[in-house]
C-alpha positions in Angstrom: -43.2 125.7 84.4 -42.8 129.3 83.8 -44.9 132.5 85.4 -48.2 132.8 83.8 -49.0 136.0 83.9 -52.4 138.0 83.2 -52.1 141.9 82.8 -54.9 144.4 82.5 -57.0 141.6 80.8 -60.3 142.1 79.9 -62.3 139.2 78.7 -65.7 138.9 77.1 -67.5 136.1 77.7 -71.0 136.5 76.4 -72.8 140.0 76.2 -74.1 139.8 80.0 -70.8 139.0 81.4 -67.2 140.6 81.0 -64.4 139.4 83.0 -62.9 142.9 83.4 -58.9 143.9 84.5 -57.1 141.4 85.6 -53.5 141.6 86.9 -52.4 137.8 88.0 -49.0 135.9 87.7 -49.0 132.4 89.1 -45.1 131.6 89.5 -43.6 128.0 89.1 -44.4 125.9 92.4 -47.6 127.7 93.2 -50.9 126.3 93.6 -54.0 128.4 93.4 -57.5 128.4 94.3 -60.3 130.8 93.3 -63.0 131.7 95.4 -65.9 134.0 95.2 -69.8 134.4 95.2 -71.8 132.5 92.3 -71.5 135.1 89.4 -68.6 136.8 90.5 -66.4 135.7 87.8 -64.6 132.1 89.3 -65.0 130.3 86.9 -64.5 132.9 83.8 -61.1 133.5 85.7 -60.2 129.8 85.3 -61.5 129.6 81.7 -59.4 132.5 80.6 -56.4 130.2 81.4 -58.1 127.7 78.9 -58.1 130.6 76.2 -62.0 130.6 77.2 -63.7 134.0 75.8 -62.8 137.0 73.8 -59.8 139.0 74.7 -60.5 142.7 74.5 -57.2 144.6 76.1 -54.2 143.5 78.0 -52.3 140.6 77.9 -51.9 137.0 79.0 -48.7 135.1 78.5 -47.1 131.7 80.1 -49.7 129.3 79.9 -48.4 126.1 79.0 -50.0 123.8 75.8 -50.6 121.2 77.7 -53.6 121.6 80.4 -55.8 119.6 82.1 -59.4 120.9 82.2 -62.4 119.9 84.3 -65.2 122.0 84.4 -69.4 122.1 84.5 -68.9 123.7 81.1 -66.8 121.3 79.4 -68.8 118.5 80.9 -71.9 119.8 79.6 -69.9 120.5 76.0 -68.7 116.7 75.9 -72.5 115.9 76.5 -73.9 118.1 73.9 -71.5 116.9 71.1 -72.4 112.9 72.2 -75.8 114.4 71.8 -75.3 115.4 68.0 -74.2 112.0 67.3 -77.9 110.5 67.7 -79.2 109.8 64.5 -82.6 108.4 66.2 -84.6 110.4 63.7 -83.3 107.9 61.1 -82.9 104.7 62.3 -85.5 104.7 65.0 -83.1 103.9 67.6 -81.1 105.5 70.6 -77.7 106.0 69.5 -75.1 104.8 72.6 -72.8 107.3 71.4 -68.9 107.4 72.5 -67.7 104.3 74.9 -66.5 105.9 77.8 -62.6 103.7 77.0 -62.8 105.8 73.7 -63.4 108.7 75.9 -60.3 108.1 77.9 -58.4 107.2 75.1 -58.1 110.1 73.2 -55.4 112.0 75.6 -54.1 109.4 78.1 -50.5 109.4 78.5 -50.4 107.8 81.8 -52.3 104.2 81.3 -51.0 103.1 85.0 -52.7 106.0 86.3 -55.3 105.7 84.0 -55.6 102.1 85.4 -55.7 103.1 88.9 -58.5 106.0 88.3 -60.7 103.6 86.9 -60.6 101.0 89.5 -60.9 103.4 92.2 -63.7 105.6 90.5 -65.6 102.2 89.7 -65.9 103.1 85.9 -64.5 99.6 85.2 -68.1 98.2 84.5 -68.7 102.0 82.6 -66.1 101.5 79.8 -67.9 99.9 77.4 -71.3 102.2 78.1 -71.6 105.1 75.7 -70.7 108.3 77.6 -73.9 110.3 77.2 -75.5 107.2 79.0 -73.7 108.3 82.1 -74.9 109.8 85.2 -73.6 113.5 86.5 -71.4 112.1 89.3 -70.4 109.2 87.1 -69.4 111.8 83.5 -67.5 114.1 86.3 -65.4 111.2 87.2 -64.3 110.2 83.5 -63.3 113.8 83.1 -61.4 114.2 86.3 -59.5 111.0 85.0 -58.8 112.1 81.5 -57.2 115.1 82.3 -55.2 113.5 85.3 -54.3 111.1 82.6 -53.1 113.5 80.1 -49.6 114.4 81.9 -51.1 118.1 81.8 -48.1 120.9 82.4 -51.6 122.5 84.4 -54.0 121.0 86.3 -57.0 123.9 85.5 -60.6 122.0 87.6 -63.5 124.0 88.4 -65.9 122.6 91.3 -63.8 119.0 91.0 -65.2 117.9 94.5 -68.8 118.2 93.2 -71.4 115.0 92.9 -68.5 112.7 93.3 -69.4 110.9 96.1 -67.3 110.4 99.8 -65.3 107.5 98.5 -63.9 109.5 95.8 -63.5 112.4 97.2 -61.4 111.5 99.8 -59.4 109.8 96.8 -59.4 112.7 94.3 -58.2 114.7 97.3 -55.1 112.2 98.1 -54.3 112.3 94.2 -54.0 115.9 93.7 -52.0 116.2 97.0 -49.4 114.0 95.2 -49.7 115.6 91.6 -49.1 118.8 93.6 -45.4 117.9 94.1 -44.5 118.4 90.0 -48.2 119.7 89.1 -49.2 123.2 89.3 -52.9 123.3 90.0 -55.7 125.7 90.2 -59.2 125.2 91.8 -62.2 126.8 91.5 -63.9 125.8 94.7 -67.3 127.3 96.1 -66.7 126.2 99.6 -63.6 127.5 101.9 -63.3 124.5 103.4 -62.7 122.1 100.6 -59.2 123.8 99.7 -56.7 121.3 100.1 -53.8 121.7 102.1 -51.1 121.6 99.2 -52.6 125.0 98.4 -50.5 127.8 98.4 -52.7 131.0 97.2 -56.0 132.1 97.6 -58.0 134.4 94.5 -61.0 136.3 95.8 -63.1 137.0 93.0 -66.2 139.6 92.7 -68.0 141.6 90.7 -66.3 140.2 87.6 -63.1 141.0 88.7 -59.9 139.4 90.5 -60.6 141.5 93.9 -58.3 140.0 96.5 -55.0 137.8 96.7 -53.4 136.2 99.4 -51.1 133.7 100.5 -52.2 130.9 101.9 -49.2 131.8 105.2 -50.9 135.3 105.7 -53.3 133.6 108.2 -55.2 136.6 109.3 -55.9 137.1 105.6 -56.9 133.9 104.7 -59.2 134.3 107.8 -60.9 137.5 106.6 -61.6 136.0 103.2 -63.0 132.7 104.7 -65.5 135.1 106.9 -66.1 137.6 103.2 -67.0 134.6 101.5 -69.3 133.1 104.1 -71.3 136.8 104.7 -71.8 137.1 100.2 -72.6 133.9 100.1 -75.0 132.9 103.3 -78.7 133.2 102.8 -79.0 136.3 105.7 -81.8 135.6 108.4 -81.7 138.0 110.9 -81.4 136.2 114.6 -85.0 136.9 116.2 -85.4 139.8 118.6 -85.9 139.5 122.5 -89.4 140.9 122.8 -89.0 141.4 126.7 -89.1 144.1 127.8 -91.0 145.2 124.6 -90.8 148.8 123.7 -94.0 150.8 122.6 -95.3 150.6 118.8 -94.2 153.4 116.3 -97.5 154.9 115.0 -98.1 153.2 111.3 -97.1 155.8 108.5 -95.5 158.0 110.7 -91.8 159.3 109.9 -89.6 158.0 111.8 -87.4 161.5 111.7 -88.2 165.0 110.7 -86.3 168.0 111.0 -87.5 171.0 109.4 -85.1 173.9 109.1 -82.5 172.6 111.3 -79.4 174.5 112.4 -76.0 173.8 114.0 -74.0 176.9 114.9 -71.3 177.7 117.3 -71.4 181.2 117.6 -70.8 182.6 114.2 -70.0 179.4 113.2 -72.7 178.2 111.1 -71.8 174.2 110.5 -75.4 173.5 108.7 -78.3 175.3 108.3 -82.0 175.4 106.5 -81.8 171.3 106.5 -85.3 169.9 106.1 -85.1 166.0 106.3 -87.8 163.6 106.8 -86.6 160.0 107.0 -89.4 157.3 106.8 -89.2 153.5 107.9 -87.8 150.9 105.0 -85.9 154.6 103.3 -82.5 153.8 103.9 -79.9 156.4 103.4 -76.2 156.9 102.6 -74.7 160.5 103.9 -72.0 162.2 102.5 -70.0 164.8 102.8 -66.7 166.9 103.4 -64.6 166.8 106.7 -66.7 169.3 109.2 -69.3 169.6 107.6 -71.4 168.3 110.4 -72.6 164.6 109.2 -71.5 163.4 113.1 -73.7 166.7 114.2 -76.5 166.2 112.3 -76.9 162.0 113.5 -76.4 163.2 117.1 -79.3 165.7 116.6 -81.1 162.4 115.7 -79.5 160.4 118.9 -80.2 163.2 121.5 -76.7 163.2 122.0 -76.0 166.8 120.5 -76.8 169.8 123.0 -78.3 172.0 120.3 -81.0 169.2 119.4 -83.7 171.2 121.9 -83.3 174.2 120.2 -84.4 173.0 116.8 -87.5 171.2 115.7 -87.0 167.7 115.3 -89.7 165.1 115.7 -88.1 161.5 116.5 -90.1 158.2 116.6 -93.5 160.2 117.4 -91.8 162.6 120.0 -91.1 166.0 119.8 -87.7 166.8 121.1 -88.4 169.1 124.0 -91.8 168.0 125.1 -89.5 166.4 128.0 -89.0 162.7 126.6 -86.0 161.1 128.0 -82.8 160.2 125.9 -83.4 156.7 127.1 -87.0 157.1 125.3 -85.4 157.9 122.3 -82.4 155.4 122.2 -84.8 152.6 122.4 -85.2 152.8 118.8 -81.8 153.6 117.9 -78.9 151.2 117.4 -75.5 153.2 116.5 -72.2 152.1 115.7 -69.3 154.6 115.1 -65.2 154.7 115.2 -65.8 156.6 118.6 -67.7 153.7 119.9 -65.0 151.4 119.2 -62.7 153.2 120.9 -64.6 153.6 123.6 -65.7 150.5 124.1 -62.5 148.9 125.8 -64.0 147.2 128.8 -62.7 143.7 129.6 -65.6 141.6 128.1 -66.1 138.5 125.9 -67.1 138.8 122.2 -70.8 137.4 123.1 -71.2 140.0 125.8 -70.0 142.7 123.6 -72.8 141.5 121.3 -75.3 141.2 124.2 -74.6 145.1 125.9 -76.9 146.0 123.2 -79.7 144.9 124.1 -79.2 147.6 127.5 -77.6 150.0 125.4 -74.1 150.0 127.8 -70.6 149.3 127.6 -69.9 145.9 129.1 -72.4 144.2 130.5 -73.5 145.0 134.3 -76.5 142.9 134.9 -77.9 139.0 134.6 -78.7 138.2 130.8 -81.5 135.7 129.8 -81.0 132.9 128.1 -82.7 134.1 125.3 -80.2 137.0 125.1 -77.7 134.5 124.4 -78.8 132.3 122.4 -79.3 135.8 120.1 -75.9 137.1 120.8 -74.7 133.5 119.6 -77.2 133.7 116.3 -75.3 137.0 115.5 -71.8 135.7 115.4 -72.7 132.4 113.5 -73.9 135.0 110.7 -70.6 136.9 111.0 -68.7 133.6 111.2 -67.2 134.0 114.6 -69.0 131.5 116.2 -65.5 130.1 117.4 -65.1 133.4 119.1 -67.7 133.9 121.7 -65.3 133.5 125.1 -62.7 135.2 123.4 -61.9 138.9 124.4 -63.8 141.5 122.6 -60.0 143.5 122.3 -58.4 140.7 120.9 -60.4 140.4 117.8 -59.2 142.2 114.7 -60.2 145.9 114.1 -62.6 144.9 111.8 -64.1 141.7 113.6 -64.7 144.5 116.3 -66.6 146.4 114.0 -69.0 143.6 112.7 -69.5 142.5 116.4 -70.7 146.5 117.3 -72.8 146.4 114.4 -74.6 143.4 115.5 -74.6 144.8 119.0 -76.7 147.5 117.6 -78.4 145.1 116.0 -79.6 143.0 118.4 -82.6 144.8 119.7 -84.2 145.1 116.1 -84.0 149.0 115.7 -86.2 150.9 113.6 -83.1 153.2 113.0 -79.5 151.7 112.7 -77.3 154.6 112.1 -73.8 153.5 111.0 -71.3 156.9 111.5 -68.5 155.5 108.8 -68.4 152.1 109.8 -65.3 151.3 107.4 -62.9 154.2 108.8 -59.7 152.6 109.9 -60.3 149.1 108.1 -57.8 147.5 105.6 -60.0 146.7 102.4 -60.2 143.4 103.0 -62.2 144.3 106.3 -64.2 147.2 104.7 -65.4 144.8 102.1 -66.7 142.8 105.5 -68.6 145.4 106.5 -69.5 146.7 103.8 -71.3 143.0 102.8 -72.8 142.5 106.3 -74.7 146.4 105.4 -75.9 145.4 102.6 -77.6 142.0 104.2 -79.1 143.8 106.8 -80.4 146.0 104.1 -82.0 143.5 102.2 -83.1 141.4 105.3 -84.2 143.2 107.9 -87.0 145.8 108.7 -84.6 148.3 110.4 -83.8 151.7 108.5 -79.9 152.3 107.9 -78.8 155.7 108.0 -75.5 155.0 106.6 -72.2 157.5 106.5 -69.0 157.4 104.4 -66.7 159.5 102.3 -65.7 157.0 99.7 -67.9 157.0 97.0 -66.9 153.3 96.1 -68.2 152.5 99.6 -71.6 152.8 97.8 -74.2 149.8 99.0 -77.0 148.0 97.0 -80.2 148.7 98.5 -79.4 152.1 99.7 -81.4 154.1 97.4 -81.7 157.6 99.0 -78.5 160.0 99.2 -78.1 163.1 101.7 -74.9 165.2 100.8 -74.0 167.7 103.4 -72.9 171.3 102.3 -71.2 173.1 105.2 -71.3 176.0 103.5 -74.6 176.3 102.4 -78.5 174.5 102.6 -78.5 170.6 101.9 -79.6 169.8 98.5 -81.4 166.6 97.6 
């Protein structure tokens, strides 16, 4: 097979879905799996190879003529075409439709393989039955048999293992592994753990784009993709809270934070001034601004880590700053993550214990934790797809996984306010998407209000609807 090339390809499938700006090459000897969340474009990408969709721009070349295609769309189309043969309205009978044997014969080029598959898939008794009379799993096996026996030059299988019984599942894996020696294959899969060993490359779709392409030999990139798919597709259930000790309840209706005419200045140098900002529970905020404009200073006014918090009019969690409250009175309501915290978190501690330390706002563990806290930490690790890393030293995790663990550490106590100060700083693209996916889940599924500081406009997060642009040269406009 020659190289298949898609260059800046944009394809419309219907008025609601357009696959955009795809750049992709499939070289001789490569086998690809396409993964991604539901609705991300993975089936559309495979269908594009099969000539489906309306090309709006770009180019596609090198696709061979003989394709073996199995997809839910092809399955539905064949069932629909068989339904059109129903002349029940005229004859008052139910038409049987085309027999399975004829469906298979239409494109069979390898009769020996067909006989083998018919027997192995338990289709022998169905050969004389009308195709439209089969169950969903049976029609799937017929389409697989037809595609595999057509001697295709490229095999395109969209969810080939869906709906087949356990024995057929094992058979299909074995057969695809054998065919892979001579037949290039593209598989669309929802489950990462179903990717067969013969697959050499993985494509990840998201937002109707081909977002990532990784070689199977790149173990770290593959692990990151698997984790990203886990976060994107898992229905997030925030792990339970540890109810002991119980912090004081906040007064209903009162803002979490209120700053009036806030200012940070060093001598004559004013970082920002005249800042009025009120944060209500459930309001997620994105905070942006150039370097040095005072974003971190602003956050430190809230947390009490900036000395000028006591010369400003700040009310936090029902307490007026400077009225005798301690810093721990404030911090019990806050979860905080920053690059500085990650740099400081250098103690020798396991991944699980790093999360547990969030119950105590400490770096490391210096007291005996409870069985409940351990279980909650394990629930967070499972949510992050890091369950097997519980005993691993925190400092041996990848930079991106460390950031995820620190977000979990900040969330274990279910803080009313979660402050994320440039959580994507220093992360590569894949790890950035992991962190963004987790933040998006937290905004959608938790009662915690999120303050999210970032520089990049493309890192905006669904669920964050309030924006605070900080201007170092004048008042904040929002």
